[in-house]
Chimera marker file (.cmm) of the C-alpha trace (Angstrom):
<marker_set name="trace">
<marker id="1" x="-6.763" y="-0.828" z="23.496" r="1" g="1" b="0" radius="0.5"/>
<marker id="2" x="-7.040" y="-4.178" z="21.741" r="1" g="1" b="0" radius="0.5"/>
<marker id="3" x="-10.220" y="-6.158" z="21.157" r="1" g="1" b="0" radius="0.5"/>
<marker id="4" x="-9.564" y="-9.899" z="21.088" r="1" g="1" b="0" radius="0.5"/>
<marker id="5" x="-11.689" y="-12.808" z="19.910" r="1" g="1" b="0" radius="0.5"/>
<marker id="6" x="-11.291" y="-15.944" z="21.997" r="1" g="1" b="0" radius="0.5"/>
<marker id="7" x="-12.527" y="-19.179" z="20.463" r="1" g="1" b="0" radius="0.5"/>
<marker id="8" x="-11.742" y="-22.801" z="21.325" r="1" g="1" b="0" radius="0.5"/>
<marker id="9" x="-8.330" y="-22.084" z="22.823" r="1" g="1" b="0" radius="0.5"/>
<marker id="10" x="-7.324" y="-19.605" z="20.114" r="1" g="1" b="0" radius="0.5"/>
<marker id="11" x="-7.016" y="-15.841" z="20.349" r="1" g="1" b="0" radius="0.5"/>
<marker id="12" x="-6.970" y="-13.228" z="17.608" r="1" g="1" b="0" radius="0.5"/>
<marker id="13" x="-6.901" y="-9.445" z="17.562" r="1" g="1" b="0" radius="0.5"/>
<marker id="14" x="-9.979" y="-8.053" z="15.794" r="1" g="1" b="0" radius="0.5"/>
<marker id="15" x="-9.556" y="-4.332" z="16.529" r="1" g="1" b="0" radius="0.5"/>
<marker id="16" x="-7.007" y="-1.943" z="17.974" r="1" g="1" b="0" radius="0.5"/>
<marker id="17" x="-6.975" y="1.735" z="18.879" r="1" g="1" b="0" radius="0.5"/>
<marker id="18" x="-4.338" y="4.088" z="20.248" r="1" g="1" b="0" radius="0.5"/>
<marker id="19" x="-4.081" y="7.837" z="20.821" r="1" g="1" b="0" radius="0.5"/>
<marker id="20" x="-0.521" y="7.515" z="19.420" r="1" g="1" b="0" radius="0.5"/>
<marker id="21" x="-1.473" y="5.692" z="16.199" r="1" g="1" b="0" radius="0.5"/>
<marker id="22" x="0.385" y="6.626" z="13.019" r="1" g="1" b="0" radius="0.5"/>
<marker id="23" x="-2.652" y="5.845" z="10.827" r="1" g="1" b="0" radius="0.5"/>
<marker id="24" x="-4.401" y="8.976" z="9.572" r="1" g="1" b="0" radius="0.5"/>
<marker id="25" x="-7.784" y="8.402" z="7.946" r="1" g="1" b="0" radius="0.5"/>
<marker id="26" x="-7.494" y="11.713" z="6.062" r="1" g="1" b="0" radius="0.5"/>
<marker id="27" x="-4.378" y="10.396" z="4.285" r="1" g="1" b="0" radius="0.5"/>
<marker id="28" x="-5.849" y="6.981" z="3.536" r="1" g="1" b="0" radius="0.5"/>
<marker id="29" x="-9.281" y="8.125" z="2.394" r="1" g="1" b="0" radius="0.5"/>
<marker id="30" x="-10.314" y="8.690" z="-1.196" r="1" g="1" b="0" radius="0.5"/>
<marker id="31" x="-13.650" y="10.338" z="-0.473" r="1" g="1" b="0" radius="0.5"/>
<marker id="32" x="-15.123" y="13.415" z="-2.147" r="1" g="1" b="0" radius="0.5"/>
<marker id="33" x="-12.335" y="15.645" z="-0.873" r="1" g="1" b="0" radius="0.5"/>
<marker id="34" x="-9.728" y="13.206" z="-2.186" r="1" g="1" b="0" radius="0.5"/>
<marker id="35" x="-8.045" y="13.082" z="1.209" r="1" g="1" b="0" radius="0.5"/>
<marker id="36" x="-4.665" y="14.710" z="1.753" r="1" g="1" b="0" radius="0.5"/>
<marker id="37" x="-3.002" y="12.723" z="-1.043" r="1" g="1" b="0" radius="0.5"/>
<marker id="38" x="-3.072" y="14.487" z="-4.398" r="1" g="1" b="0" radius="0.5"/>
<marker id="39" x="-4.514" y="12.124" z="-6.985" r="1" g="1" b="0" radius="0.5"/>
<marker id="40" x="-2.613" y="14.085" z="-9.640" r="1" g="1" b="0" radius="0.5"/>
<marker id="41" x="0.626" y="12.662" z="-8.181" r="1" g="1" b="0" radius="0.5"/>
<marker id="42" x="-0.496" y="9.081" z="-8.916" r="1" g="1" b="0" radius="0.5"/>
<marker id="43" x="0.935" y="8.742" z="-12.451" r="1" g="1" b="0" radius="0.5"/>
<marker id="44" x="4.422" y="9.804" z="-11.307" r="1" g="1" b="0" radius="0.5"/>
<marker id="45" x="4.262" y="7.486" z="-8.317" r="1" g="1" b="0" radius="0.5"/>
<marker id="46" x="3.260" y="4.546" z="-10.503" r="1" g="1" b="0" radius="0.5"/>
<marker id="47" x="6.047" y="5.359" z="-12.972" r="1" g="1" b="0" radius="0.5"/>
<marker id="48" x="8.677" y="5.346" z="-10.214" r="1" g="1" b="0" radius="0.5"/>
<marker id="49" x="7.224" y="2.319" z="-8.421" r="1" g="1" b="0" radius="0.5"/>
<marker id="50" x="7.330" y="0.232" z="-11.613" r="1" g="1" b="0" radius="0.5"/>
<marker id="51" x="10.804" y="1.373" z="-12.746" r="1" g="1" b="0" radius="0.5"/>
<marker id="52" x="12.665" y="-1.478" z="-11.032" r="1" g="1" b="0" radius="0.5"/>
<marker id="53" x="10.355" y="-4.087" z="-12.558" r="1" g="1" b="0" radius="0.5"/>
<marker id="54" x="10.681" y="-2.627" z="-16.050" r="1" g="1" b="0" radius="0.5"/>
<marker id="55" x="14.473" y="-2.465" z="-15.776" r="1" g="1" b="0" radius="0.5"/>
<marker id="56" x="14.663" y="-6.077" z="-14.565" r="1" g="1" b="0" radius="0.5"/>
<marker id="57" x="12.525" y="-7.171" z="-17.515" r="1" g="1" b="0" radius="0.5"/>
<marker id="58" x="14.805" y="-5.385" z="-19.988" r="1" g="1" b="0" radius="0.5"/>
<marker id="59" x="17.958" y="-6.868" z="-18.452" r="1" g="1" b="0" radius="0.5"/>
<marker id="60" x="16.462" y="-10.373" z="-18.347" r="1" g="1" b="0" radius="0.5"/>
<marker id="61" x="15.465" y="-10.171" z="-22.014" r="1" g="1" b="0" radius="0.5"/>
<marker id="62" x="18.666" y="-8.579" z="-23.307" r="1" g="1" b="0" radius="0.5"/>
<marker id="63" x="19.884" y="-10.357" z="-26.407" r="1" g="1" b="0" radius="0.5"/>
<marker id="64" x="16.709" y="-12.390" z="-26.847" r="1" g="1" b="0" radius="0.5"/>
<marker id="65" x="15.042" y="-12.280" z="-30.229" r="1" g="1" b="0" radius="0.5"/>
<marker id="66" x="12.507" y="-9.458" z="-30.636" r="1" g="1" b="0" radius="0.5"/>
<marker id="67" x="13.874" y="-7.296" z="-27.797" r="1" g="1" b="0" radius="0.5"/>
<link id1="1" id2="2" r="1" g="1" b="0" radius="0.2"/>
<link id1="2" id2="3" r="1" g="1" b="0" radius="0.2"/>
<link id1="3" id2="4" r="1" g="1" b="0" radius="0.2"/>
<link id1="4" id2="5" r="1" g="1" b="0" radius="0.2"/>
<link id1="5" id2="6" r="1" g="1" b="0" radius="0.2"/>
<link id1="6" id2="7" r="1" g="1" b="0" radius="0.2"/>
<link id1="7" id2="8" r="1" g="1" b="0" radius="0.2"/>
<link id1="8" id2="9" r="1" g="1" b="0" radius="0.2"/>
<link id1="9" id2="10" r="1" g="1" b="0" radius="0.2"/>
<link id1="10" id2="11" r="1" g="1" b="0" radius="0.2"/>
<link id1="11" id2="12" r="1" g="1" b="0" radius="0.2"/>
<link id1="12" id2="13" r="1" g="1" b="0" radius="0.2"/>
<link id1="13" id2="14" r="1" g="1" b="0" radius="0.2"/>
<link id1="14" id2="15" r="1" g="1" b="0" radius="0.2"/>
<link id1="15" id2="16" r="1" g="1" b="0" radius="0.2"/>
<link id1="16" id2="17" r="1" g="1" b="0" radius="0.2"/>
<link id1="17" id2="18" r="1" g="1" b="0" radius="0.2"/>
<link id1="18" id2="19" r="1" g="1" b="0" radius="0.2"/>
<link id1="19" id2="20" r="1" g="1" b="0" radius="0.2"/>
<link id1="20" id2="21" r="1" g="1" b="0" radius="0.2"/>
<link id1="21" id2="22" r="1" g="1" b="0" radius="0.2"/>
<link id1="22" id2="23" r="1" g="1" b="0" radius="0.2"/>
<link id1="23" id2="24" r="1" g="1" b="0" radius="0.2"/>
<link id1="24" id2="25" r="1" g="1" b="0" radius="0.2"/>
<link id1="25" id2="26" r="1" g="1" b="0" radius="0.2"/>
<link id1="26" id2="27" r="1" g="1" b="0" radius="0.2"/>
<link id1="27" id2="28" r="1" g="1" b="0" radius="0.2"/>
<link id1="28" id2="29" r="1" g="1" b="0" radius="0.2"/>
<link id1="29" id2="30" r="1" g="1" b="0" radius="0.2"/>
<link id1="30" id2="31" r="1" g="1" b="0" radius="0.2"/>
<link id1="31" id2="32" r="1" g="1" b="0" radius="0.2"/>
<link id1="32" id2="33" r="1" g="1" b="0" radius="0.2"/>
<link id1="33" id2="34" r="1" g="1" b="0" radius="0.2"/>
<link id1="34" id2="35" r="1" g="1" b="0" radius="0.2"/>
<link id1="35" id2="36" r="1" g="1" b="0" radius="0.2"/>
<link id1="36" id2="37" r="1" g="1" b="0" radius="0.2"/>
<link id1="37" id2="38" r="1" g="1" b="0" radius="0.2"/>
<link id1="38" id2="39" r="1" g="1" b="0" radius="0.2"/>
<link id1="39" id2="40" r="1" g="1" b="0" radius="0.2"/>
<link id1="40" id2="41" r="1" g="1" b="0" radius="0.2"/>
<link id1="41" id2="42" r="1" g="1" b="0" radius="0.2"/>
<link id1="42" id2="43" r="1" g="1" b="0" radius="0.2"/>
<link id1="43" id2="44" r="1" g="1" b="0" radius="0.2"/>
<link id1="44" id2="45" r="1" g="1" b="0" radius="0.2"/>
<link id1="45" id2="46" r="1" g="1" b="0" radius="0.2"/>
<link id1="46" id2="47" r="1" g="1" b="0" radius="0.2"/>
<link id1="47" id2="48" r="1" g="1" b="0" radius="0.2"/>
<link id1="48" id2="49" r="1" g="1" b="0" radius="0.2"/>
<link id1="49" id2="50" r="1" g="1" b="0" radius="0.2"/>
<link id1="50" id2="51" r="1" g="1" b="0" radius="0.2"/>
<link id1="51" id2="52" r="1" g="1" b="0" radius="0.2"/>
<link id1="52" id2="53" r="1" g="1" b="0" radius="0.2"/>
<link id1="53" id2="54" r="1" g="1" b="0" radius="0.2"/>
<link id1="54" id2="55" r="1" g="1" b="0" radius="0.2"/>
<link id1="55" id2="56" r="1" g="1" b="0" radius="0.2"/>
<link id1="56" id2="57" r="1" g="1" b="0" radius="0.2"/>
<link id1="57" id2="58" r="1" g="1" b="0" radius="0.2"/>
<link id1="58" id2="59" r="1" g="1" b="0" radius="0.2"/>
<link id1="59" id2="60" r="1" g="1" b="0" radius="0.2"/>
<link id1="60" id2="61" r="1" g="1" b="0" radius="0.2"/>
<link id1="61" id2="62" r="1" g="1" b="0" radius="0.2"/>
<link id1="62" id2="63" r="1" g="1" b="0" radius="0.2"/>
<link id1="63" id2="64" r="1" g="1" b="0" radius="0.2"/>
<link id1="64" id2="65" r="1" g="1" b="0" radius="0.2"/>
<link id1="65" id2="66" r="1" g="1" b="0" radius="0.2"/>
<link id1="66" id2="67" r="1" g="1" b="0" radius="0.2"/>
</marker_set>
């Protein structure tokens, strides 16, 4: 089901629902229970996610003074 907003010849989706949706509020939530995602895994995730950026920085600055 999709809720649309119609205004002056334009149309935009403002809400959508589906019994087959992949979105799981328990995974996305950070409430008291912390959701299904372990917050203790965050530092490792951030380390891996930033690895490519850090490597690119090192390669770009190779041979420059102060590196």
